[in-house]
N, CA, C and O atoms as a GROMACS GRO file, in nm:
protein
  468
    1UNK      N    1   2.019  18.660   8.640
    1UNK     CA    2   1.990  18.607   8.772
    1UNK      C    3   2.048  18.467   8.784
    1UNK      O    4   2.032  18.384   8.694
    2UNK      N    5   2.114  18.442   8.895
    2UNK     CA    6   2.173  18.310   8.915
    2UNK      C    7   2.150  18.262   9.057
    2UNK      O    8   2.135  18.341   9.151
    3UNK      N    9   2.148  18.130   9.071
    3UNK     CA   10   2.135  18.073   9.204
    3UNK      C   11   2.260  18.100   9.288
    3UNK      O   12   2.252  18.101   9.410
    4UNK      N   13   2.373  18.123   9.223
    4UNK     CA   14   2.497  18.152   9.296
    4UNK      C   15   2.483  18.279   9.379
    4UNK      O   16   2.545  18.290   9.485
    5UNK      N   17   2.404  18.374   9.332
    5UNK     CA   18   2.383  18.497   9.409
    5UNK      C   19   2.312  18.467   9.541
    5UNK      O   20   2.346  18.525   9.644
    6UNK      N   21   2.215  18.378   9.538
    6UNK     CA   22   2.146  18.341   9.661
    6UNK      C   23   2.239  18.259   9.750
    6UNK      O   24   2.239  18.276   9.871
    7UNK      N   25   2.317  18.170   9.689
    7UNK     CA   26   2.415  18.094   9.767
    7UNK      C   27   2.508  18.188   9.843
    7UNK      O   28   2.535  18.167   9.961
    8UNK      N   29   2.555  18.291   9.776
    8UNK     CA   30   2.646  18.388   9.838
    8UNK      C   31   2.576  18.465   9.950
    8UNK      O   32   2.636  18.490  10.054
    9UNK      N   33   2.451  18.502   9.928
    9UNK     CA   34   2.374  18.572  10.032
    9UNK      C   35   2.362  18.485  10.156
    9UNK      O   36   2.390  18.530  10.267
   10UNK      N   37   2.322  18.360  10.138
   10UNK     CA   38   2.305  18.269  10.250
   10UNK      C   39   2.437  18.243  10.322
   10UNK      O   40   2.439  18.228  10.445
   11UNK      N   41   2.546  18.238  10.248
   11UNK     CA   42   2.677  18.211  10.308
   11UNK      C   43   2.720  18.320  10.405
   11UNK      O   44   2.803  18.296  10.493
   12UNK      N   45   2.665  18.439  10.392
   12UNK     CA   46   2.702  18.549  10.483
   12UNK      C   47   2.628  18.541  10.616
   12UNK      O   48   2.662  18.613  10.710
   13UNK      N   49   2.527  18.456  10.626
   13UNK     CA   50   2.444  18.449  10.746
   13UNK      C   51   2.496  18.346  10.845
   13UNK      O   52   2.556  18.246  10.807
   14UNK      N   53   2.472  18.373  10.972
   14UNK     CA   54   2.506  18.276  11.076
   14UNK      C   55   2.389  18.179  11.093
   14UNK      O   56   2.281  18.200  11.039
   15UNK      N   57   2.414  18.074  11.168
   15UNK     CA   58   2.306  17.983  11.203
   15UNK      C   59   2.236  18.039  11.326
   15UNK      O   60   2.302  18.099  11.411
   16UNK      N   61   2.108  18.024  11.338
   16UNK     CA   62   2.019  17.941  11.258
   16UNK      C   63   1.958  18.014  11.137
   16UNK      O   64   1.881  17.953  11.062
   17UNK      N   65   1.991  18.141  11.116
   17UNK     CA   66   1.933  18.215  11.003
   17UNK      C   67   1.955  18.143  10.869
   17UNK      O   68   1.862  18.127  10.790
   18UNK      N   69   2.080  18.101  10.847
   18UNK     CA   70   2.112  18.036  10.719
   18UNK      C   71   2.026  17.913  10.696
   18UNK      O   72   1.967  17.897  10.589
   19UNK      N   73   2.018  17.826  10.796
   19UNK     CA   74   1.941  17.703  10.781
   19UNK      C   75   1.792  17.727  10.763
   19UNK      O   76   1.726  17.660  10.684
   20UNK      N   77   1.739  17.824  10.837
   20UNK     CA   78   1.597  17.855  10.827
   20UNK      C   79   1.563  17.910  10.689
   20UNK      O   80   1.463  17.870  10.628
   21UNK      N   81   1.647  18.000  10.639
   21UNK     CA   82   1.620  18.056  10.505
   21UNK      C   83   1.651  17.954  10.395
   21UNK      O   84   1.587  17.955  10.290
   22UNK      N   85   1.747  17.865  10.418
   22UNK     CA   86   1.774  17.759  10.320
   22UNK      C   87   1.653  17.667  10.308
   22UNK      O   88   1.620  17.621  10.198
   23UNK      N   89   1.586  17.640  10.420
   23UNK     CA   90   1.465  17.557  10.416
   23UNK      C   91   1.354  17.628  10.339
   23UNK      O   92   1.282  17.566  10.261
   24UNK      N   93   1.340  17.758  10.360
   24UNK     CA   94   1.240  17.835  10.285
   24UNK      C   95   1.274  17.835  10.137
   24UNK      O   96   1.186  17.818  10.052
   25UNK      N   97   1.401  17.854  10.105
   25UNK     CA   98   1.443  17.851   9.965
   25UNK      C   99   1.409  17.718   9.901
   25UNK      O  100   1.362  17.714   9.787
   26UNK      N  101   1.433  17.608   9.971
   26UNK     CA  102   1.404  17.475   9.917
   26UNK      C  103   1.254  17.460   9.891
   26UNK      O  104   1.214  17.404   9.789
   27UNK      N  105   1.171  17.508   9.984
   27UNK     CA  106   1.026  17.503   9.963
   27UNK      C  107   0.987  17.585   9.840
   27UNK      O  108   0.908  17.539   9.757
   28UNK      N  109   1.041  17.705   9.829
   28UNK     CA  110   1.009  17.790   9.714
   28UNK      C  111   1.054  17.725   9.583
   28UNK      O  112   0.981  17.728   9.484
   29UNK      N  113   1.173  17.667   9.583
   29UNK     CA  114   1.224  17.603   9.462
   29UNK      C  115   1.136  17.484   9.423
   29UNK      O  116   1.115  17.459   9.304
   30UNK      N  117   1.085  17.413   9.522
   30UNK     CA  118   0.999  17.300   9.495
   30UNK      C  119   0.862  17.345   9.443
   30UNK      O  120   0.806  17.285   9.351
   31UNK      N  121   0.809  17.452   9.502
   31UNK     CA  122   0.679  17.504   9.461
   31UNK      C  123   0.685  17.580   9.330
   31UNK      O  124   0.584  17.590   9.260
   32UNK      N  125   0.802  17.633   9.297
   32UNK     CA  126   0.819  17.713   9.175
   32UNK      C  127   0.934  17.656   9.091
   32UNK      O  128   1.036  17.722   9.073
   33UNK      N  129   0.919  17.534   9.040
   33UNK     CA  130   1.030  17.468   8.972
   33UNK      C  131   1.080  17.540   8.846
   33UNK      O  132   1.195  17.522   8.807
   34UNK      N  133   0.996  17.621   8.784
   34UNK     CA  134   1.037  17.692   8.663
   34UNK      C  135   1.082  17.835   8.690
   34UNK      O  136   1.111  17.910   8.597
   35UNK      N  137   1.087  17.873   8.817
   35UNK     CA  138   1.124  18.010   8.853
   35UNK      C  139   1.274  18.033   8.834
   35UNK      O  140   1.356  17.943   8.848
   36UNK      N  141   1.306  18.158   8.803
   36UNK     CA  142   1.445  18.203   8.803
   36UNK      C  143   1.477  18.248   8.945
   36UNK      O  144   1.400  18.321   9.007
   37UNK      N  145   1.592  18.204   8.995
   37UNK     CA  146   1.636  18.246   9.126
   37UNK      C  147   1.748  18.348   9.111
   37UNK      O  148   1.836  18.332   9.026
   38UNK      N  149   1.745  18.451   9.192
   38UNK     CA  150   1.849  18.553   9.188
   38UNK      C  151   1.822  18.659   9.292
   38UNK      O  152   1.748  18.635   9.388
   39UNK      N  153   1.879  18.774   9.274
   39UNK     CA  154   1.863  18.883   9.369
   39UNK      C  155   1.776  18.993   9.310
   39UNK      O  156   1.782  19.021   9.190
   40UNK      N  157   1.697  19.055   9.395
   40UNK     CA  158   1.617  19.170   9.358
   40UNK      C  159   1.608  19.259   9.482
   40UNK      O  160   1.577  19.211   9.591
   41UNK      N  161   1.636  19.386   9.465
   41UNK     CA  162   1.640  19.478   9.579
   41UNK      C  163   1.737  19.428   9.686
   41UNK      O  164   1.713  19.446   9.806
   42UNK      N  165   1.846  19.365   9.644
   42UNK     CA  166   1.953  19.316   9.730
   42UNK      C  167   1.916  19.197   9.818
   42UNK      O  168   1.987  19.167   9.914
   43UNK      N  169   1.806  19.130   9.788
   43UNK     CA  170   1.767  19.010   9.863
   43UNK      C  171   1.728  18.899   9.766
   43UNK      O  172   1.692  18.926   9.651
   44UNK      N  173   1.735  18.773   9.810
   44UNK     CA  174   1.697  18.662   9.724
   44UNK      C  175   1.552  18.672   9.677
   44UNK      O  176   1.462  18.710   9.752
   45UNK      N  177   1.532  18.636   9.550
   45UNK     CA  178   1.399  18.646   9.491
   45UNK      C  179   1.378  18.536   9.387
   45UNK      O  180   1.473  18.484   9.328
   46UNK      N  181   1.251  18.504   9.367
   46UNK     CA  182   1.210  18.407   9.266
   46UNK      C  183   1.119  18.480   9.167
   46UNK      O  184   1.026  18.549   9.207
   47UNK      N  185   1.149  18.463   9.038
   47UNK     CA  186   1.070  18.525   8.932
   47UNK      C  187   1.006  18.416   8.846
   47UNK      O  188   1.068  18.313   8.816
   48UNK      N  189   0.883  18.441   8.808
   48UNK     CA  190   0.811  18.353   8.716
   48UNK      C  191   0.762  18.441   8.603
   48UNK      O  192   0.692  18.539   8.625
   49UNK      N  193   0.800  18.406   8.483
   49UNK     CA  194   0.762  18.486   8.368
   49UNK      C  195   0.810  18.630   8.378
   49UNK      O  196   0.745  18.722   8.329
   50UNK      N  197   0.923  18.649   8.441
   50UNK     CA  198   0.981  18.782   8.457
   50UNK      C  199   0.924  18.862   8.572
   50UNK      O  200   0.969  18.973   8.598
   51UNK      N  201   0.824  18.808   8.641
   51UNK     CA  202   0.760  18.880   8.752
   51UNK      C  203   0.804  18.823   8.886
   51UNK      O  204   0.812  18.702   8.904
   52UNK      N  205   0.831  18.912   8.981
   52UNK     CA  206   0.868  18.870   9.115
   52UNK      C  207   0.750  18.801   9.181
   52UNK      O  208   0.638  18.851   9.180
   53UNK      N  209   0.778  18.684   9.239
   53UNK     CA  210   0.673  18.607   9.303
   53UNK      C  211   0.698  18.593   9.453
   53UNK      O  212   0.604  18.601   9.532
   54UNK      N  213   0.822  18.572   9.492
   54UNK     CA  214   0.853  18.551   9.633
   54UNK      C  215   0.999  18.585   9.658
   54UNK      O  216   1.083  18.580   9.568
   55UNK      N  217   1.026  18.619   9.781
   55UNK     CA  218   1.163  18.646   9.822
   55UNK      C  219   1.175  18.634   9.972
   55UNK      O  220   1.077  18.607  10.042
   56UNK      N  221   1.296  18.653  10.021
   56UNK     CA  222   1.318  18.644  10.164
   56UNK      C  223   1.438  18.728  10.203
   56UNK      O  224   1.521  18.764  10.119
   57UNK      N  225   1.446  18.759  10.331
   57UNK     CA  226   1.560  18.838  10.380
   57UNK      C  227   1.582  18.810  10.527
   57UNK      O  228   1.495  18.759  10.598
   58UNK      N  229   1.702  18.846  10.571
   58UNK     CA  230   1.740  18.830  10.712
   58UNK      C  231   1.763  18.968  10.772
   58UNK      O  232   1.822  19.056  10.709
   59UNK      N  233   1.716  18.985  10.894
   59UNK     CA  234   1.740  19.106  10.972
   59UNK      C  235   1.802  19.063  11.105
   59UNK      O  236   1.817  18.944  11.132
   60UNK      N  237   1.836  19.158  11.186
   60UNK     CA  238   1.904  19.128  11.311
   60UNK      C  239   1.822  19.038  11.403
   60UNK      O  240   1.877  18.947  11.466
   61UNK      N  241   1.692  19.062  11.411
   61UNK     CA  242   1.610  18.987  11.508
   61UNK      C  243   1.499  18.903  11.447
   61UNK      O  244   1.423  18.839  11.520
   62UNK      N  245   1.490  18.901  11.315
   62UNK     CA  246   1.385  18.823  11.250
   62UNK      C  247   1.424  18.793  11.105
   62UNK      O  248   1.523  18.845  11.054
   63UNK      N  249   1.344  18.710  11.043
   63UNK     CA  250   1.355  18.682  10.900
   63UNK      C  251   1.226  18.730  10.836
   63UNK      O  252   1.125  18.747  10.905
   64UNK      N  253   1.228  18.751  10.706
   64UNK     CA  254   1.108  18.798  10.636
   64UNK      C  255   1.083  18.716  10.510
   64UNK      O  256   1.175  18.682  10.436
   65UNK      N  257   0.955  18.688  10.488
   65UNK     CA  258   0.907  18.636  10.361
   65UNK      C  259   0.853  18.756  10.286
   65UNK      O  260   0.776  18.834  10.342
   66UNK      N  261   0.891  18.772  10.161
   66UNK     CA  262   0.853  18.888  10.082
   66UNK      C  263   0.766  18.843   9.963
   66UNK      O  264   0.817  18.779   9.871
   67UNK      N  265   0.637  18.876   9.965
   67UNK     CA  266   0.550  18.834   9.855
   67UNK      C  267   0.561  18.922   9.731
   67UNK      O  268   0.500  18.891   9.628
   68UNK      N  269   0.638  19.030   9.738
   68UNK     CA  270   0.653  19.124   9.626
   68UNK      C  271   0.517  19.172   9.575
   68UNK      O  272   0.492  19.181   9.454
   69UNK      N  273   0.431  19.200   9.671
   69UNK     CA  274   0.297  19.249   9.641
   69UNK      C  275   0.245  19.321   9.765
   69UNK      O  276   0.273  19.280   9.878
   70UNK      N  277   0.171  19.426   9.743
   70UNK     CA  278   0.112  19.497   9.855
   70UNK      C  279  -0.021  19.439   9.900
   70UNK      O  280  -0.080  19.485   9.997
   71UNK      N  281  -0.070  19.338   9.828
   71UNK     CA  282  -0.202  19.287   9.862
   71UNK      C  283  -0.205  19.140   9.906
   71UNK      O  284  -0.304  19.098   9.966
   72UNK      N  285  -0.104  19.064   9.879
   72UNK     CA  286  -0.107  18.921   9.913
   72UNK      C  287  -0.130  18.901  10.062
   72UNK      O  288  -0.220  18.826  10.100
   73UNK      N  289  -0.052  18.965  10.146
   73UNK     CA  290  -0.068  18.947  10.290
   73UNK      C  291  -0.196  19.012  10.340
   73UNK      O  292  -0.265  18.956  10.425
   74UNK      N  293  -0.228  19.128  10.288
   74UNK     CA  294  -0.349  19.199  10.328
   74UNK      C  295  -0.474  19.116  10.300
   74UNK      O  296  -0.569  19.116  10.379
   75UNK      N  297  -0.475  19.045  10.188
   75UNK     CA  298  -0.592  18.969  10.146
   75UNK      C  299  -0.595  18.826  10.202
   75UNK      O  300  -0.691  18.753  10.181
   76UNK      N  301  -0.491  18.787  10.272
   76UNK     CA  302  -0.483  18.652  10.328
   76UNK      C  303  -0.581  18.637  10.445
   76UNK      O  304  -0.609  18.734  10.515
   77UNK      N  305  -0.632  18.518  10.464
   77UNK     CA  306  -0.716  18.488  10.580
   77UNK      C  307  -0.636  18.519  10.706
   77UNK      O  308  -0.527  18.464  10.723
   78UNK      N  309  -0.686  18.606  10.793
   78UNK     CA  310  -0.610  18.643  10.913
   78UNK      C  311  -0.568  18.524  10.998
   78UNK      O  312  -0.463  18.527  11.063
   79UNK      N  313  -0.647  18.419  10.999
   79UNK     CA  314  -0.612  18.301  11.078
   79UNK      C  315  -0.483  18.238  11.026
   79UNK      O  316  -0.407  18.180  11.104
   80UNK      N  317  -0.456  18.248  10.896
   80UNK     CA  318  -0.335  18.189  10.838
   80UNK      C  319  -0.209  18.261  10.885
   80UNK      O  320  -0.101  18.203  10.886
   81UNK      N  321  -0.224  18.388  10.922
   81UNK     CA  322  -0.109  18.469  10.963
   81UNK      C  323  -0.102  18.488  11.114
   81UNK      O  324  -0.019  18.564  11.164
   82UNK      N  325  -0.188  18.419  11.186
   82UNK     CA  326  -0.191  18.432  11.331
   82UNK      C  327  -0.055  18.392  11.391
   82UNK      O  328   0.003  18.290  11.356
   83UNK      N  329  -0.008  18.476  11.481
   83UNK     CA  330   0.121  18.450  11.545
   83UNK      C  331   0.238  18.515  11.474
   83UNK      O  332   0.351  18.511  11.524
   84UNK      N  333   0.213  18.575  11.359
   84UNK     CA  334   0.319  18.641  11.283
   84UNK      C  335   0.295  18.792  11.280
   84UNK      O  336   0.181  18.838  11.285
   85UNK      N  337   0.403  18.865  11.273
   85UNK     CA  338   0.396  19.009  11.252
   85UNK      C  339   0.411  19.033  11.102
   85UNK      O  340   0.493  18.968  11.037
   86UNK      N  341   0.333  19.125  11.049
   86UNK     CA  342   0.342  19.149  10.905
   86UNK      C  343   0.301  19.291  10.871
   86UNK      O  344   0.230  19.359  10.945
   87UNK      N  345   0.349  19.333  10.755
   87UNK     CA  346   0.311  19.460  10.696
   87UNK      C  347   0.263  19.427  10.556
   87UNK      O  348   0.255  19.309  10.520
   88UNK      N  349   0.232  19.527  10.475
   88UNK     CA  350   0.183  19.493  10.341
   88UNK      C  351   0.290  19.427  10.255
   88UNK      O  352   0.258  19.359  10.158
   89UNK      N  353   0.417  19.446  10.290
   89UNK     CA  354   0.523  19.393  10.205
   89UNK      C  355   0.610  19.284  10.264
   89UNK      O  356   0.700  19.234  10.196
   90UNK      N  357   0.587  19.245  10.391
   90UNK     CA  358   0.673  19.144  10.452
   90UNK      C  359   0.603  19.070  10.565
   90UNK      O  360   0.529  19.129  10.644
   91UNK      N  361   0.627  18.942  10.570
   91UNK     CA  362   0.581  18.857  10.679
   91UNK      C  363   0.704  18.822  10.762
   91UNK      O  364   0.795  18.756  10.713
   92UNK      N  365   0.706  18.866  10.887
   92UNK     CA  366   0.822  18.842  10.974
   92UNK      C  367   0.805  18.712  11.049
   92UNK      O  368   0.695  18.678  11.094
   93UNK      N  369   0.916  18.639  11.062
   93UNK     CA  370   0.913  18.514  11.137
   93UNK      C  371   1.046  18.494  11.210
   93UNK      O  372   1.145  18.560  11.180
   94UNK      N  373   1.045  18.403  11.306
   94UNK     CA  374   1.161  18.381  11.393
   94UNK      C  375   1.279  18.322  11.316
   94UNK      O  376   1.262  18.248  11.220
   95UNK      N  377   1.398  18.358  11.361
   95UNK     CA  378   1.520  18.312  11.294
   95UNK      C  379   1.539  18.161  11.304
   95UNK      O  380   1.612  18.103  11.224
   96UNK      N  381   1.475  18.098  11.401
   96UNK     CA  382   1.496  17.955  11.421
   96UNK      C  383   1.369  17.872  11.401
   96UNK      O  384   1.361  17.757  11.445
   97UNK      N  385   1.270  17.930  11.333
   97UNK     CA  386   1.144  17.858  11.311
   97UNK      C  387   1.098  17.878  11.167
   97UNK      O  388   1.034  17.978  11.136
   98UNK      N  389   1.130  17.783  11.080
   98UNK     CA  390   1.088  17.797  10.939
   98UNK      C  391   0.937  17.814  10.925
   98UNK      O  392   0.860  17.762  11.006
   99UNK      N  393   0.897  17.887  10.822
   99UNK     CA  394   0.755  17.900  10.792
   99UNK      C  395   0.700  17.763  10.754
   99UNK      O  396   0.766  17.687  10.683
  100UNK      N  397   0.580  17.730  10.800
  100UNK     CA  398   0.520  17.604  10.759
  100UNK      C  399   0.504  17.600  10.606
  100UNK      O  400   0.463  17.698  10.544
  101UNK      N  401   0.534  17.486  10.550
  101UNK     CA  402   0.526  17.473  10.404
  101UNK      C  403   0.385  17.504  10.354
  101UNK      O  404   0.369  17.565  10.247
  102UNK      N  405   0.283  17.465  10.428
  102UNK     CA  406   0.146  17.492  10.386
  102UNK      C  407   0.122  17.643  10.374
  102UNK      O  408   0.051  17.687  10.284
  103UNK      N  409   0.179  17.722  10.464
  103UNK     CA  410   0.164  17.867  10.456
  103UNK      C  411   0.239  17.922  10.336
  103UNK      O  412   0.188  18.008  10.264
  104UNK      N  413   0.361  17.874  10.314
  104UNK     CA  414   0.439  17.918  10.198
  104UNK      C  415   0.363  17.886  10.070
  104UNK      O  416   0.358  17.968   9.978
  105UNK      N  417   0.305  17.769  10.065
  105UNK     CA  418   0.228  17.730   9.946
  105UNK      C  419   0.110  17.824   9.923
  105UNK      O  420   0.083  17.862   9.810
  106UNK      N  421   0.040  17.860  10.029
  106UNK     CA  422  -0.073  17.954  10.016
  106UNK      C  423  -0.027  18.090   9.967
  106UNK      O  424  -0.091  18.152   9.882
  107UNK      N  425   0.085  18.137  10.020
  107UNK     CA  426   0.138  18.267   9.980
  107UNK      C  427   0.181  18.266   9.833
  107UNK      O  428   0.152  18.360   9.759
  108UNK      N  429   0.248  18.161   9.792
  108UNK     CA  430   0.292  18.149   9.653
  108UNK      C  431   0.171  18.140   9.560
  108UNK      O  432   0.166  18.208   9.457
  109UNK      N  433   0.076  18.059   9.597
  109UNK     CA  434  -0.044  18.042   9.515
  109UNK      C  435  -0.118  18.176   9.498
  109UNK      O  436  -0.165  18.208   9.389
  110UNK      N  437  -0.128  18.253   9.608
  110UNK     CA  438  -0.195  18.383   9.601
  110UNK      C  439  -0.122  18.478   9.508
  110UNK      O  440  -0.184  18.550   9.430
  111UNK      N  441   0.010  18.479   9.515
  111UNK     CA  442   0.087  18.570   9.429
  111UNK      C  443   0.079  18.525   9.283
  111UNK      O  444   0.066  18.609   9.194
  112UNK      N  445   0.087  18.395   9.258
  112UNK     CA  446   0.075  18.347   9.120
  112UNK      C  447  -0.061  18.383   9.062
  112UNK      O  448  -0.071  18.423   8.946
  113UNK      N  449  -0.164  18.368   9.141
  113UNK     CA  450  -0.299  18.406   9.094
  113UNK      C  451  -0.303  18.555   9.061
  113UNK      O  452  -0.362  18.596   8.962
  114UNK      N  453  -0.239  18.634   9.146
  114UNK     CA  454  -0.238  18.779   9.127
  114UNK      C  455  -0.170  18.820   8.995
  114UNK      O  456  -0.212  18.915   8.930
  115UNK      N  457  -0.065  18.747   8.958
  115UNK     CA  458   0.007  18.783   8.834
  115UNK      C  459  -0.046  18.707   8.712
  115UNK      O  460   0.007  18.721   8.602
  116UNK      N  461  -0.150  18.628   8.734
  116UNK     CA  462  -0.213  18.560   8.621
  116UNK      C  463  -0.150  18.428   8.583
  116UNK      O  464  -0.162  18.385   8.469
  117UNK      N  465  -0.084  18.363   8.676
  117UNK     CA  466  -0.027  18.229   8.652
  117UNK      C  467  -0.102  18.125   8.732
  117UNK      O  468  -0.068  18.006   8.725
   0.00000   0.00000   0.00000
């Protein structure tokens, strides 16, 4: 896994998608300084201790935060996800509106707790 893979993924995106996901990547890198960055399931991902912790992807009309867990979003306080569309595996957000860092931190913390970190 290399950061160059994520760089290449982001380079294929137009603005504002690229900038919005680059901001999310920076938050994840800051919150997970020891994580390996690379690709998993063809999208950018962060691994801690070999386990997927977070990822993201771009679609035609939205961006997604991927907790790599079927329970992180389900178990989250509904008020924290208010205004967002989500399924058990993805939190969708606007292409031009980065996720608030506080929300990203809560999502990362929940996933780390889930994997025992």
